[in-house]
N, C-alpha and C positions, 0 to 999 in steps of 0.2 A: 614544542621545544625551541623553535626559532624565536617565538614571542618571548620566552623566558630569557634567552640570550640577549635579545634586544633590550629587554627591561633591565637586566643586570648591567649592561653597558651604560644605559641611561643613568642608573643609580650611581655608578662609579664616576661618570662625568660630572654629575651634580656634586658629588662629594669633593672631587678634585677642584671644581670651581669654587666651592665654598671655602676650602682651605687656602686657596690662593688669594681670594678676594676678601676674606675676613680681616677685620681690624685686629692688630696685635692686642692680646689681652694683658692687662697689667696686674700685678700682685704686690700688695693687697688691694690697691685702689687706683683710680685714675689720677694722673699727676696734676690735672687742672692747670696745666701750662705754667708750672712753677719751676721748670728745669732750665731756664735760660742762662744761669750763672752758677758759680761754684757754691755760693753761700746763701742763695736766695730760697732755699727749701725751708719753708716755715713749719715749725712744730716737729713732731716725731716722724721718723721714717716708717715705723710700725705702730700707727696710733691706736689701733684697736686690739693690740696684743699686750696683755699685762706682763708683769714679771712672773715667770713660770716657776713654781715652787712645789715642794712636797707639802701638802696641806695638813693642817692640824684642826681638830674639832674644837668647839668651845670648851670642852672639858679637857683640852690638852691631850686628846687621844689622836693617834695617827689615823687619817682617812686612808692614805696609801692607795692600794688597788681598789678600794671601795669608793673612791672619789668619783663623782659624776661630772666633774669638771674636765673637759677635753684638753684644757691648757694647764694641766697640773701633772707633775711627775707622779707616776703610780708606784714605782719601786725605788727610784733614786732619791735618797734623802742626804743631801750634801753634808750635813752636820752630824749625822748619826756615826757613832764610833763602832768600828768592827775590828777586833783584834788589835786594839790600841791605836788605830788610825781612823781618821774621819773618812767618810765615803769619797769625798772629793779629792782625797790624797791617793786613794786606791784607783779611782777612775779619772784619769787626767784627759777628759774629752777636749778635743781641739776642733776649731772651725777652720776648714780649708778655704782660704780666701778665693782661690780660683774657682772651685766647684760651687761655692755659695753665691759669690757676687759677680763672677765673670761667665759662669756656665749659663747656657740658655735653655737647657732641657732638651736639646736636639740629640740625634743619634745618626748612625750611618743610613738609616732608613726613613728619616723624616727631618723636617725643618725644626726651628726653634719653637718651644711651647711656653716659654716663660719670659716675661718682659718686666723688669723692675720699673716702677713708676717714675723714679728719679733719673733714669737713663735718658740721655739726649742724643744717642746715636754716635757719639764721638768717644775718643780715648784721650781727650785733652787733659791737661793738668787739673783744670777746674773740675772736670768730670770725675777723675780718680780721687780727688779730695772729697767729693760728695760721697763716693762709694766708701771711703775710709770712715766717714762719719756714720754711715749706715752700719758698717761692720761693728763699730764699737757699741752702738745702740743694741744691735743683735746679740753681742756677747753678754752685755749687761742684763738684758731681759731673759736670756737663757740661764744666766748664772754660770757661764762657761769661762774658765780661767785662761785658756790657751787658744792661740790661733797660729796659723802657719801660712807661708806664702813663698812664691818665687819673686825675684826682684822685678821682673817685667809684669807680674800680676798687678802690682800696686802703683807702678809708674810707667808712663809711656816712653818709647824710644824717641830720642831727639834726632835732628839731622846730623849731628856730630856726637862723638863719644862724650865730649865735654857737656853738651846739652843733655844727653841721657843721664850723666852723672848728677847734674844739677836738678833734674826732675826727680830722681830718686832721693836725693838729700832733702828736697822740699817736702816730699810726701812723708818721709821718715820723721821730720820735725813735727808734722801735724800728728802723726801717730803717737809720738812721745807726749804731746800736749793732751791728746784724748785719753791716753792711759792714766795720766795724772788727774784729769778732770773727773773721771767716774769713780775714783777712790777705790779701785780694786787692786790691792797690792800684788796679787798673783799675776795680773796682766802686765806688770813690769817685767815678768819673766817670759815675755812673748818670744816665740821661736821663729826663726827664718829657716824654711825648708829649701835647701839649695838643690839645684838640678846638676848632679855631678856629671851626667852625660854631657850636658852643655859645657861645663867647665873643661872637661877633657877633650871635647871634640871641636867646639866652635868658638869659645870665648877667648878674648885677648887677655894678655897678662894684666892690662889696666882694669878690665872688667872684673876679673877675679879679685884683684886687690880691693876694688870698691865693694864688692860683695862681703868680703871679710871685714872691711872697715865698718860696714853698716850694722853688723850684728851687735857690737858693744853699745851702740846707740840705743838699742831696744832691750838689751839683756842686762840685768843687774847682777853683778858678781856677788 
C-alpha cells in the first residue's frame, strides 16, 4: 500500500511539472513570429478553416445531417425558409467577443488552456486591432451576422479618461471599416452589450456618455 501511495505521488508530481513547464499551445497553428506589430499578420487568421455552410449535393439535394464534413452545418441552413422567414432570421446567433477572443479557457481549478497564435501577451492598441481583424474573419467564415462586446473588451484602458476614449474611438473606426469590407449587410447591425452593473456602480458620467455615443457608430438605424 505504501508503494502505491509513493507511485501516485510520483505521478502527480510529474503531471504538475509537465503542466508548468509545457510550452503554451496555439490554436490553430504556431504564429511563426509574425506578431510583432498590429498589421504584420500575413494572410488569414484561420487559414485551414473554410467557410462553413449547409452543404448541397451535386443534384441540388441537401446533405444536412448526412454530410461527412465536420466543418459543415448539419441542421442549420441559413437560407431555408420556415414559416415565411429564413432560418438566419429565426436564429440570430451572436459571437461574444470576450468569450471568443479574450477568454483563455481557464477556470477556477486550472490555468489557461487556449492561446491564439496572433497574441503577443499585451493589450496594446496594436494588439486589439489584430484581434478585431481576427473577429471579423471568424464571423465571415461562420456566416454569423451578429457580435457583441463590452467597451473594454475591444479597447484597452489608457492612463487618462481621454486616452481611454481615444483608444475606443480608434478601434471602433477599424470595426466600421471591417464591417464594410466583408460586404455583410447584417454586420452593420452589430450590437454592443453594455455592462449595466458597471454603469450603475463604477462608471463615471463621461464613460457612460462615451458608451452611448459609440453605439450609433456601429448600429445602422
